[in-house]
C-alpha positions as CSV (number, residue, x, y, z in Angstrom):
1,M,61.1,127.3,167.3
2,A,63.1,130.3,168.8
3,K,66.8,130.7,167.8
4,Q,69.3,129.8,170.0
5,P,70.5,132.8,172.3
6,T,74.3,133.4,171.3
7,K,75.1,136.9,173.5
8,V,75.7,137.6,177.6
9,V,74.6,141.3,178.1
10,Y,75.3,142.0,181.4
11,I,72.9,144.6,183.7
12,A,74.7,146.9,185.4
13,G,73.0,150.0,187.1
14,P,72.4,151.3,190.5
15,Y,71.3,148.5,193.6
16,R,72.0,149.8,197.1
17,A,69.8,152.7,198.1
18,A,68.8,155.6,201.0
19,N,65.8,152.7,202.0
20,E,65.0,148.8,201.1
21,W,62.2,151.0,198.4
22,G,65.4,152.5,196.6
23,V,66.8,149.3,196.5
24,N,63.5,147.4,195.6
25,L,62.7,150.8,193.1
26,N,67.0,149.8,191.2
27,I,65.8,145.9,191.3
28,R,62.4,146.7,189.2
29,A,64.6,149.6,187.2
30,A,67.2,146.1,186.1
31,E,64.4,143.5,185.9
32,E,63.3,146.4,182.7
33,A,66.8,146.0,181.4
34,A,66.9,142.5,181.4
35,L,63.7,141.3,180.4
36,A,63.8,143.8,177.0
37,V,67.4,141.4,176.6
38,W,65.9,138.5,176.6
39,R,62.7,139.5,174.8
40,L,65.8,139.8,171.4
41,G,66.3,136.7,171.7
42,E,69.8,136.5,173.7
43,I,70.5,136.1,177.2
44,A,70.1,138.8,179.8
45,L,72.9,138.6,183.1
46,C,71.0,140.7,185.8
47,P,72.9,140.7,188.7
48,H,69.8,142.5,190.3
49,K,68.3,139.2,191.0
50,N,71.0,137.3,191.7
51,T,71.9,138.4,195.4
52,A,68.5,140.8,195.4
53,F,68.2,141.9,199.1
54,F,71.4,139.9,200.5
55,G,72.7,143.3,202.0
56,G,74.8,142.7,205.1
57,A,75.3,138.7,204.5
58,A,78.3,139.4,202.6
59,D,80.9,143.0,202.4
60,D,80.5,144.3,199.6
61,S,83.3,144.0,198.0
62,L,82.5,140.4,197.6
63,W,79.4,141.2,195.4
64,L,81.8,143.4,193.0
65,A,84.6,140.8,192.4
66,G,82.4,138.4,191.3
67,Y,80.6,140.2,189.6
68,L,83.5,141.4,187.0
69,V,84.3,138.2,186.5
70,L,80.6,137.9,185.3
71,L,81.0,141.4,183.5
72,A,84.5,140.0,182.3
73,R,82.8,136.5,181.0
74,S,80.4,138.1,179.1
75,D,79.6,140.0,175.3
76,A,78.1,143.3,175.9
77,V,76.9,145.5,178.3
78,L,73.1,147.1,179.0
79,L,73.4,150.1,181.7
80,A,69.8,150.1,183.9
81,D,68.4,153.8,183.9
82,G,70.2,156.1,186.6
83,W,73.4,154.6,186.2
84,E,75.1,158.1,186.9
85,N,73.9,157.5,190.1
86,S,75.7,154.2,190.6
87,S,80.1,154.8,191.6
88,G,79.5,150.7,191.6
89,T,78.1,150.7,188.2
90,I,80.5,153.9,186.9
91,E,83.5,151.4,187.6
92,E,81.6,148.7,185.6
93,V,81.1,151.5,182.5
94,L,85.3,151.4,183.2
95,F,86.4,148.2,183.5
96,A,83.7,146.7,180.5
97,I,85.8,149.7,178.3
98,E,88.8,148.8,178.9
99,H,88.4,144.6,179.0
100,R,87.0,145.9,175.4
101,I,83.2,144.4,176.4
102,P,81.1,147.0,174.3
103,V,78.6,149.5,176.6
104,F,75.4,150.1,175.9
105,T,72.9,153.1,177.2
106,S,69.4,151.5,174.8
107,I,68.0,148.3,173.8
108,N,68.3,149.5,170.6
109,S,71.5,150.1,170.2
110,V,72.3,146.3,171.2
111,A,69.9,145.2,168.6
112,V,72.1,146.9,165.6
113,W,74.8,145.6,167.9
114,K,73.3,141.9,168.1
115,Y,72.2,141.7,164.1
116,H,74.9,144.1,162.8
117,E,77.6,143.2,165.4
118,T,78.4,146.8,164.9
119,V,78.3,149.9,168.6
120,I,77.0,152.4,167.1
121,E,77.4,154.2,170.2
122,V,80.5,156.2,170.8
123,Q,82.5,154.0,173.8
124,S,84.9,157.5,173.6
125,E,81.8,158.9,175.1
126,I,80.4,157.2,177.2
127,K,84.0,156.3,179.3
128,A,85.0,160.2,179.2
129,K,81.3,161.0,180.6
130,A,82.0,157.2,183.5
131,V,85.8,158.5,184.1
132,Q,84.0,162.7,185.1
133,L,81.3,160.7,187.1
134,R,84.2,159.2,188.7
135,E,85.9,162.2,189.6
136,A,83.6,164.3,190.8
137,R,82.5,161.3,193.4
138,R,85.8,161.6,194.5
139,A,86.1,165.0,195.2
140,K,82.9,164.8,196.6
141,T,83.6,162.5,198.6
142,G,87.8,163.2,199.1
143,A,88.3,159.4,198.2
């Protein structure tokens, strides 16, 4: 019998795209990250699958606020490919770091953390990158 999973790892990455094909590709990238977490023997929380293709059914702010509640209850965050291109993911990264939730860019780092409960990746570097990306987006959009 497999060991009981104890860690919940939130998958963060881009969802929205210019078209449905792009949304589907973003969901697939998140699925790959989630499957890697499950194969590691832990619990993946993959928002992309929870509200897949719900676009337009409610205001986006509802999904985003709800996922911050789930993120706050998670033990760690694993970033899916392309996270740097998502304003929502950038905000999730900053939220996680502010709440002392480790953020990882690779499944290998999650595995080290799982077995040794140490954070190998430098969280301040991830935070600095997320802040830089957020500021660049704000400057670009004027918001």
